[in-house]
Backbone bond lengths (Angstrom), bond angles and torsions (degrees), N, CA, C in turn:
res aa  C-N    CA-C-N  psi(-1)  N-CA   C-N-CA  omega(-1)  CA-C   N-CA-C  phi
1 M - - - 1.440 - - 1.533 109.39 -
2 G 1.311 116.62 137.31 1.447 121.22 -175.00 1.518 114.35 -83.58
3 Q 1.307 114.14 158.12 1.480 122.34 174.24 1.514 107.25 -125.56
4 T 1.323 115.48 158.95 1.460 120.02 176.16 1.516 110.37 -88.35
5 H 1.319 115.45 128.30 1.448 122.41 178.27 1.528 108.67 -127.71
6 T 1.313 116.08 156.02 1.466 121.35 173.40 1.516 108.30 -111.25
7 G 1.327 114.57 155.52 1.463 119.15 178.54 1.513 110.50 -163.95
8 G 1.307 113.90 -176.20 1.466 119.07 178.84 1.508 111.18 165.72
9 C 1.306 113.85 -166.78 1.457 121.21 -177.83 1.517 111.11 -82.94
10 H 1.303 117.93 -177.96 1.466 123.86 -176.29 1.529 111.53 -70.46
11 C 1.335 117.59 -42.82 1.472 120.59 -173.44 1.529 113.50 -85.60
12 G 1.329 117.62 -11.47 1.469 121.54 178.98 1.512 114.22 90.35
13 A 1.311 118.61 1.51 1.466 120.61 178.64 1.534 111.57 -67.49
14 V 1.351 116.66 -29.93 1.454 122.59 179.91 1.529 107.73 -114.53
15 R 1.335 116.59 124.34 1.462 122.72 179.92 1.518 109.07 -135.18
16 Y 1.304 116.43 141.94 1.477 120.43 177.87 1.511 111.73 -146.67
17 R 1.322 113.50 167.75 1.476 123.47 174.84 1.522 106.27 -127.17
18 V 1.330 116.42 139.35 1.462 120.27 -176.95 1.520 110.23 -144.18
19 D 1.323 115.74 138.78 1.465 122.37 170.96 1.510 106.25 -92.71
20 I 1.330 116.74 115.68 1.476 120.19 -169.66 1.525 110.17 -143.14
21 D 1.310 116.24 144.94 1.466 122.07 179.05 1.532 108.21 -102.47
22 L 1.315 116.15 99.89 1.458 120.95 -177.61 1.538 112.86 -89.50
23 S 1.335 116.57 6.33 1.467 118.84 172.42 1.520 110.04 -79.13
24 R 1.306 116.67 -19.15 1.464 122.22 176.28 1.520 108.71 -85.85
25 P 1.328 118.12 147.81 1.475 120.10 -178.89 1.534 112.39 -60.22
26 V 1.314 114.03 142.21 1.464 120.93 172.38 1.526 107.08 -87.00
27 T 1.327 116.55 160.63 1.457 121.27 -175.48 1.513 111.53 -103.15
28 Q 1.320 115.18 126.86 1.452 121.37 171.11 1.524 105.93 -107.84
29 C 1.327 115.44 109.50 1.464 122.88 -176.77 1.515 109.95 -97.61
30 N 1.317 116.74 146.42 1.463 119.98 179.11 1.537 113.05 -105.09
31 C 1.345 117.11 18.58 1.472 118.68 177.91 1.538 108.70 -66.46
32 S 1.316 116.07 172.16 1.455 120.90 -173.44 1.516 113.75 -61.18
33 I 1.317 119.79 -34.05 1.458 120.46 -178.64 1.528 112.23 -86.93
34 C 1.323 117.21 -43.35 1.475 119.96 -178.51 1.528 111.15 -66.38
35 S 1.320 118.69 -39.25 1.455 119.73 -179.54 1.539 110.88 -68.05
36 R 1.317 117.64 -31.16 1.473 120.14 179.06 1.521 112.55 -77.97
37 T 1.318 117.06 -30.21 1.475 119.80 -176.25 1.516 112.86 -99.30
38 G 1.334 118.54 -12.57 1.463 121.72 175.16 1.509 114.63 71.34
39 T 1.320 118.40 30.06 1.445 120.11 -178.85 1.534 111.94 -73.04
40 L 1.316 115.53 148.55 1.458 124.57 168.40 1.515 104.95 -119.98
41 L 1.321 117.10 108.53 1.450 122.33 -168.18 1.523 114.47 -100.71
42 S 1.323 114.73 143.65 1.443 123.14 169.64 1.526 106.13 -130.77
43 F 1.311 115.53 132.04 1.475 120.90 -174.16 1.534 110.19 -100.31
44 V 1.317 116.18 132.14 1.463 121.56 -179.85 1.526 108.67 -131.04
45 P 1.327 117.56 154.60 1.474 119.72 172.80 1.537 108.89 -63.00
46 A 1.304 116.80 147.84 1.471 121.79 -179.42 1.528 111.71 -54.95
47 A 1.318 118.01 -32.10 1.466 121.81 -179.39 1.532 112.12 -67.92
48 A 1.330 118.50 -17.88 1.459 122.33 179.99 1.535 112.59 -86.87
49 F 1.329 116.75 -1.06 1.458 122.50 -173.90 1.531 110.59 -119.37
50 T 1.329 116.81 134.07 1.465 121.66 175.35 1.517 108.23 -129.03
51 L 1.307 116.25 117.89 1.462 120.87 172.26 1.526 107.15 -79.56
52 E 1.310 116.29 114.32 1.459 120.27 -176.18 1.531 112.96 -90.98
53 K 1.324 116.02 -23.74 1.466 119.53 -175.40 1.530 108.39 -160.85
54 G 1.329 116.98 139.19 1.448 120.71 167.16 1.515 118.38 107.00
55 E 1.317 119.21 13.68 1.482 119.08 178.11 1.516 110.87 -52.51
56 S 1.312 117.40 -42.09 1.473 120.75 -178.36 1.526 112.73 -74.06
57 S 1.323 118.24 -11.33 1.460 122.44 178.39 1.533 112.51 -94.57
58 L 1.325 117.23 0.49 1.455 120.90 -178.79 1.506 112.58 -93.07
59 T 1.324 115.56 136.78 1.455 122.32 172.91 1.515 107.23 -115.56
60 D 1.326 116.07 138.34 1.445 123.58 -176.23 1.534 110.59 -98.80
61 Y 1.335 116.10 130.64 1.456 121.12 174.15 1.511 108.04 -125.78
62 Q 1.326 116.46 127.63 1.451 121.41 176.48 1.528 108.68 -126.77
63 F 1.328 115.33 148.94 1.457 119.43 176.94 1.525 109.21 -148.56
64 N 1.306 116.44 175.48 1.457 123.98 178.23 1.552 110.06 54.70
65 R 1.320 118.84 -116.09 1.453 121.54 -177.62 1.527 113.13 -82.74
66 K 1.310 116.53 -6.30 1.482 123.50 176.37 1.525 112.80 59.86
67 H 1.340 116.45 40.20 1.462 121.43 177.54 1.498 112.78 -90.20
68 I 1.329 117.06 -23.26 1.464 120.99 -177.13 1.511 109.32 -116.37
69 H 1.335 115.31 136.14 1.447 121.94 175.23 1.527 107.07 -93.42
70 H 1.330 115.87 101.19 1.452 122.41 178.85 1.525 106.94 -82.14
71 L 1.318 115.87 101.15 1.455 121.68 -174.28 1.517 110.85 -95.68
72 F 1.317 115.84 138.91 1.449 119.98 176.41 1.509 110.50 -139.85
73 C 1.325 115.78 153.94 1.443 122.26 -179.85 1.527 108.64 -70.72
74 N 1.336 116.05 128.71 1.474 119.26 -179.18 1.523 112.54 -81.59
75 V 1.344 116.59 2.39 1.458 120.83 175.64 1.539 109.28 -97.07
76 C 1.354 116.76 -55.53 1.467 120.36 -175.17 1.537 114.30 -106.64
77 G 1.334 117.02 -12.90 1.464 120.52 176.19 1.524 116.22 86.34
78 V 1.329 118.38 1.97 1.469 120.21 -175.96 1.536 111.08 -80.15
79 R 1.327 114.62 138.17 1.476 122.68 177.99 1.520 107.99 -99.18
80 S 1.326 117.21 95.02 1.452 119.55 -175.72 1.526 112.77 -92.60
81 F 1.343 117.63 -15.98 1.463 121.28 176.82 1.523 109.94 -164.48
82 A 1.320 115.59 165.86 1.454 122.95 175.73 1.513 108.55 -137.46
83 R 1.292 116.98 158.14 1.472 121.40 177.64 1.517 109.80 -122.01
84 G 1.337 114.71 148.22 1.464 118.66 179.27 1.509 111.64 -171.51
85 Q 1.309 115.05 -170.54 1.443 122.96 -179.68 1.518 106.88 -108.14
86 G 1.313 117.67 118.86 1.452 122.56 177.63 1.501 111.40 -100.10
87 P 1.318 118.24 178.57 1.474 122.06 -179.51 1.526 112.67 -59.48
88 Q 1.351 118.21 -30.63 1.456 121.46 179.95 1.534 112.64 -102.10
89 G 1.334 117.91 13.24 1.464 120.61 179.74 1.511 111.97 118.88
90 P 1.342 116.66 -162.41 1.458 120.58 -177.42 1.533 111.43 -59.65
91 M 1.335 114.98 135.53 1.460 120.26 -178.69 1.510 110.26 -136.71
92 V 1.330 114.80 164.93 1.458 122.33 174.03 1.524 106.81 -126.45
93 A 1.313 115.88 132.63 1.462 123.07 176.26 1.525 107.34 -97.55
94 I 1.304 116.42 111.01 1.465 121.88 -177.10 1.519 109.64 -90.48
95 N 1.314 117.05 127.70 1.460 120.89 171.47 1.529 106.13 -80.37
96 T 1.316 116.49 100.81 1.459 121.17 -174.01 1.527 113.09 -62.80
97 R 1.321 116.83 -17.04 1.467 119.70 174.89 1.532 111.27 -68.26
98 C 1.329 117.10 -15.21 1.447 121.50 -177.46 1.531 113.37 -101.55
99 L 1.319 116.88 7.98 1.455 120.74 175.37 1.537 109.32 -81.32
100 D 1.319 116.76 133.53 1.468 122.19 -172.52 1.525 113.58 -59.45
101 D 1.296 118.19 -45.43 1.467 121.45 -170.17 1.514 114.47 -108.94
102 V 1.343 115.78 27.53 1.451 119.92 -176.38 1.522 110.12 -123.54
103 D 1.319 116.96 131.91 1.448 122.40 173.32 1.513 107.16 -93.82
104 A 1.318 117.50 103.76 1.462 122.61 -174.83 1.533 111.82 -58.25
105 A 1.317 118.75 -26.99 1.449 121.30 179.70 1.525 113.31 -66.81
106 T 1.321 117.40 -16.26 1.458 121.36 -179.26 1.528 113.01 -95.40
107 L 1.317 117.52 -3.96 1.470 121.73 -175.75 1.539 110.97 -83.04
108 P 1.345 116.66 140.29 1.464 118.07 173.03 1.539 109.32 -68.22
109 V 1.317 116.22 139.49 1.474 121.04 -174.11 1.510 109.98 -121.96
110 T 1.331 115.33 138.45 1.460 121.89 169.91 1.537 106.87 -118.38
111 H 1.304 116.47 144.21 1.455 121.24 -177.55 1.525 109.45 -97.72
112 F 1.334 115.40 139.87 1.462 121.11 179.98 1.527 107.61 -125.92
113 D 1.311 116.35 129.92 1.463 121.71 -178.82 1.531 110.80 -88.33
114 G 1.322 115.02 78.03 1.466 119.87 177.43 1.523 111.88 -79.14
115 K 1.291 118.05 -17.29 1.460 123.58 -179.30 1.528 112.07 -64.43
116 S 1.320 115.69 -33.83 1.469 121.26 -177.81 1.505 114.15 -86.41
117 R 1.317 117.85 -2.32 1.458 120.36 -176.05 1.506 111.93 -97.59
């Protein structure tokens, strides 16, 4: 069952609220972008995510098949979430390292081989 958490970038220009179930493992992907940025991702339906501040501070980066909008703060450079199309519709990939009240070191982790895809 999910709980509501707040999060955002380092400088505070981007802030959001998300209903997320952190009892489920977060994903550590080894693709070229995730391995370089160190994200620990949890995927939620778009309806579970509310951007409270910073739409104009977001810069979009897409690569490869361009299915995911890798968004980052244009002030501090932190990637606190991404948007895309999931199997059940629009989704948001939350970088759980950017949640205010969560110690990412305590989260269960599953590994995903994005490098081979």
